[in-house]
Backbone bond lengths (Angstrom), bond angles and torsions (degrees), N, CA, C in turn:
res aa  C-N    CA-C-N  psi(-1)  N-CA   C-N-CA  omega(-1)  CA-C   N-CA-C  phi
1 M - - - 1.452 - - 1.528 109.08 -
2 K 1.315 116.73 138.00 1.450 120.86 179.96 1.521 110.14 -70.12
3 R 1.321 114.59 147.74 1.460 120.09 -179.23 1.529 111.50 -59.38
4 G 1.323 117.17 -41.45 1.457 120.82 -179.51 1.526 112.15 -62.62
5 N 1.332 116.68 -38.40 1.462 120.35 178.54 1.510 111.17 -64.13
6 S 1.322 116.38 -41.29 1.462 120.78 179.53 1.528 111.17 -62.33
7 A 1.321 115.92 -42.76 1.468 120.16 178.84 1.524 110.54 -65.52
8 N 1.339 116.88 -39.30 1.464 120.89 179.17 1.523 110.46 -66.37
9 Q 1.330 117.43 -41.31 1.463 120.54 178.12 1.520 111.16 -62.00
10 E 1.312 116.67 -43.29 1.474 119.63 -179.93 1.530 110.65 -66.31
11 K 1.325 116.09 -37.92 1.473 120.29 177.40 1.527 109.57 -58.50
12 W 1.350 117.07 -47.12 1.456 119.87 -177.78 1.522 112.10 -72.06
13 R 1.320 117.94 -32.41 1.477 119.65 174.65 1.520 109.81 -60.39
14 Q 1.328 115.99 -42.42 1.470 120.42 179.17 1.530 110.47 -64.98
15 I 1.311 117.02 -41.29 1.473 120.95 179.09 1.528 110.05 -62.72
16 V 1.335 117.42 -43.35 1.472 121.30 178.59 1.526 110.05 -62.66
17 R 1.332 117.56 -42.08 1.481 120.60 177.51 1.524 110.74 -61.86
18 E 1.327 116.35 -43.56 1.472 120.43 179.70 1.523 110.85 -61.72
19 H 1.331 116.44 -39.65 1.462 118.91 177.35 1.519 110.74 -61.23
20 G 1.332 116.69 -44.58 1.459 120.78 -179.40 1.516 113.01 -59.72
21 Q 1.313 116.42 -30.63 1.462 120.93 -179.26 1.524 112.42 -89.31
22 S 1.342 116.69 -14.21 1.464 120.46 -173.61 1.524 113.49 -76.93
23 G 1.342 117.14 -29.86 1.452 119.87 -174.91 1.516 113.07 78.20
24 L 1.334 117.65 3.89 1.463 122.03 -179.91 1.525 110.48 -89.76
25 T 1.310 115.92 155.95 1.458 119.72 171.65 1.523 107.93 -70.16
26 V 1.314 116.74 162.52 1.469 120.34 179.16 1.530 110.81 -58.31
27 P 1.348 119.38 -49.79 1.473 118.29 179.84 1.531 112.81 -60.23
28 D 1.337 117.08 -41.88 1.469 119.79 -179.58 1.526 111.04 -65.58
29 F 1.324 117.32 -42.11 1.464 121.79 179.60 1.525 110.37 -62.94
30 C 1.329 116.04 -48.14 1.466 119.85 -178.19 1.526 111.50 -63.71
31 E 1.316 116.13 -40.10 1.465 119.33 178.62 1.528 110.74 -66.19
32 K 1.322 116.54 -44.69 1.469 120.86 -177.45 1.529 111.99 -62.23
33 Y 1.347 116.89 -39.76 1.463 120.17 -174.82 1.525 113.86 -105.42
34 G 1.332 117.05 3.60 1.455 120.70 174.26 1.520 115.55 73.70
35 H 1.330 117.19 27.67 1.463 120.76 178.52 1.532 109.23 -92.45
36 P 1.336 118.18 134.90 1.461 119.80 174.92 1.531 109.97 -62.92
37 I 1.313 116.96 125.64 1.464 121.19 -172.75 1.531 112.25 -62.15
38 N 1.330 117.18 -38.01 1.470 119.32 179.65 1.522 111.24 -65.38
39 Q 1.327 117.00 -41.11 1.466 119.73 177.21 1.520 110.53 -65.45
40 F 1.332 115.71 -41.59 1.465 118.70 179.69 1.529 110.46 -59.81
41 K 1.330 117.07 -47.13 1.470 120.45 -178.90 1.533 111.17 -62.36
42 Y 1.327 117.01 -39.06 1.461 120.74 177.95 1.527 110.20 -60.55
43 W 1.325 116.46 -50.43 1.461 120.24 -176.73 1.519 112.05 -69.97
44 K 1.327 117.87 -34.55 1.460 119.92 177.79 1.529 109.71 -64.42
45 Q 1.324 116.73 -43.88 1.464 120.22 178.38 1.527 110.32 -63.21
46 K 1.318 117.01 -43.76 1.463 121.54 -179.81 1.532 109.96 -64.31
47 Y 1.311 117.39 -43.45 1.455 121.42 -178.74 1.531 110.87 -65.89
48 C 1.322 116.95 -40.72 1.462 119.74 -179.08 1.525 111.37 -67.38
49 K 1.339 118.35 -31.59 1.462 120.65 175.66 1.522 111.14 -65.09
50 D 1.337 116.06 -31.33 1.466 121.43 179.17 1.522 112.33 -80.25
51 R 1.329 117.16 -6.50 1.458 121.49 -176.52 1.523 109.86 -121.61
52 P 1.334 118.41 85.77 1.463 120.09 -178.78 1.527 113.06 -65.19
53 D 1.346 117.27 -15.40 1.459 119.48 179.23 1.528 111.77 -77.34
54 L 1.346 117.40 -14.17 1.451 120.24 176.21 1.519 108.17 -84.21
55 R 1.324 116.40 132.42 1.451 119.74 -179.02 1.520 109.39 -154.85
56 F 1.313 115.52 164.68 1.456 120.44 175.07 1.515 108.94 -75.28
57 V 1.311 115.65 144.99 1.454 121.85 174.98 1.510 106.98 -107.35
58 P 1.346 117.80 121.83 1.463 118.46 179.01 1.526 110.38 -62.51
59 A 1.315 116.01 131.50 1.463 120.80 180.00 1.521 108.11 -143.58
60 V 1.325 116.08 147.67 1.459 122.49 177.99 1.516 107.49 -122.78
61 A 1.326 116.75 122.56 1.463 120.89 178.22 1.519 108.42 -95.07
62 K 1.338 115.55 127.06 1.460 120.82 176.77 1.516 107.61 -124.57
63 G 1.305 116.10 129.87 1.452 119.31 178.51 1.509 110.12 161.51
64 S 1.309 115.28 -177.52 1.455 120.91 -179.73 1.515 109.30 -89.67
65 V 1.308 114.58 132.86 1.454 120.32 177.17 1.509 107.20 -124.69
66 G 1.311 116.87 143.42 1.447 116.93 177.71 1.512 115.06 157.37
67 S 1.315 120.25 -10.59 1.453 120.08 177.86 1.518 108.77 -79.23
68 S 1.316 116.21 175.16 1.462 119.47 179.78 1.518 111.97 -65.40
69 H 1.316 118.00 -19.87 1.465 121.99 177.84 1.522 111.94 -97.85
70 G 1.321 118.49 1.71 1.453 121.56 177.35 1.516 114.59 90.12
71 V 1.352 118.34 -10.52 1.456 120.64 -178.62 1.528 108.42 -138.98
72 R 1.317 116.88 131.44 1.471 120.31 175.68 1.513 109.63 -76.88
73 D 1.314 116.29 172.50 1.461 121.76 -176.92 1.519 113.73 -54.82
74 E 1.352 117.79 -31.92 1.460 119.12 -178.08 1.525 112.25 -75.34
75 G 1.323 118.54 -8.51 1.452 121.62 177.08 1.508 112.93 75.07
76 L 1.333 115.68 -153.66 1.449 120.93 179.63 1.519 108.99 -149.91
77 T 1.320 114.85 166.35 1.458 121.15 178.03 1.516 108.18 -112.60
78 L 1.313 116.42 128.17 1.452 122.81 178.38 1.518 107.77 -105.76
79 E 1.329 116.41 124.02 1.458 120.93 178.80 1.522 108.71 -102.75
80 V 1.319 116.03 124.75 1.460 122.66 176.84 1.516 105.93 -124.78
81 G 1.325 115.97 106.41 1.460 119.52 -173.71 1.519 108.92 63.46
82 K 1.323 116.45 -125.80 1.465 120.87 179.54 1.524 112.41 -92.30
83 A 1.320 117.12 -5.87 1.468 121.33 -177.31 1.533 110.89 -89.18
84 R 1.319 115.98 150.77 1.459 123.32 175.24 1.518 108.51 -124.27
85 I 1.320 114.99 132.35 1.458 121.10 178.91 1.517 107.79 -119.78
86 R 1.322 116.72 122.72 1.468 122.00 178.35 1.521 107.41 -86.50
87 I 1.323 116.67 123.65 1.465 121.95 -177.84 1.515 108.77 -115.08
88 R 1.298 115.20 123.08 1.463 121.30 -179.78 1.527 108.82 -114.58
89 P 1.339 116.64 158.87 1.468 119.38 177.92 1.527 110.78 -53.00
90 G 1.323 115.74 139.92 1.456 121.19 179.79 1.516 113.58 85.88
91 F 1.346 117.24 11.36 1.465 120.43 -178.57 1.527 111.23 -61.53
92 D 1.312 116.25 159.20 1.465 123.41 178.19 1.535 107.93 -85.79
93 R 1.310 117.24 108.85 1.471 121.49 -176.39 1.521 112.39 -61.72
94 A 1.315 116.89 -41.53 1.469 120.06 -178.85 1.527 110.56 -63.94
95 L 1.329 116.76 -41.08 1.457 120.65 179.23 1.533 110.89 -66.32
96 L 1.330 116.84 -41.15 1.465 120.12 177.48 1.530 110.34 -62.07
97 L 1.321 116.85 -43.28 1.462 120.58 178.83 1.529 110.99 -59.87
98 Q 1.322 116.84 -44.18 1.464 120.55 178.56 1.529 110.97 -62.29
99 A 1.318 116.56 -41.56 1.465 120.16 -179.43 1.523 111.13 -65.26
100 V 1.322 116.99 -44.67 1.464 120.30 -179.73 1.525 110.20 -65.23
101 Q 1.332 117.09 -40.84 1.462 120.12 178.12 1.531 110.70 -63.62
102 A 1.294 117.24 -41.84 1.466 120.24 179.68 1.530 111.02 -65.86
103 L 1.315 117.39 -41.98 1.459 120.36 179.54 1.519 111.29 -69.32
104 G 1.320 117.62 -34.33 1.458 122.03 -179.95 1.507 112.85 -72.78
105 A 1.311 118.24 -17.47 1.459 121.69 -178.68 1.511 111.51 -67.12
106 D 1.336 117.40 -21.83 1.471 121.61 -178.15 1.515 112.77 -80.81
107 E 1.339 117.27 -15.40 1.474 120.10 -174.48 1.501 111.34 -88.44
């Protein structure tokens, strides 16, 4: 493998990790930090294939949906395994991500 490719791969691995910790959506993250969205999606997919420990966590969202932001003032309840997380407008995305990841670790 060429040295430049290795450095580029590590750069994108770091960017993917930063996105995971940011709590931002992919489009918002890419726009904020100036990353081309298509390149980001390519590297995120490639990085996740290299990480078998990364997986989807089954979750069920229960609540009222219908405002222009997708959630009414009362928010919604997210069930992860046996746990329930009440999500209200203005929630901290990074904190929610950490909570879901921690709860999903038991499954």
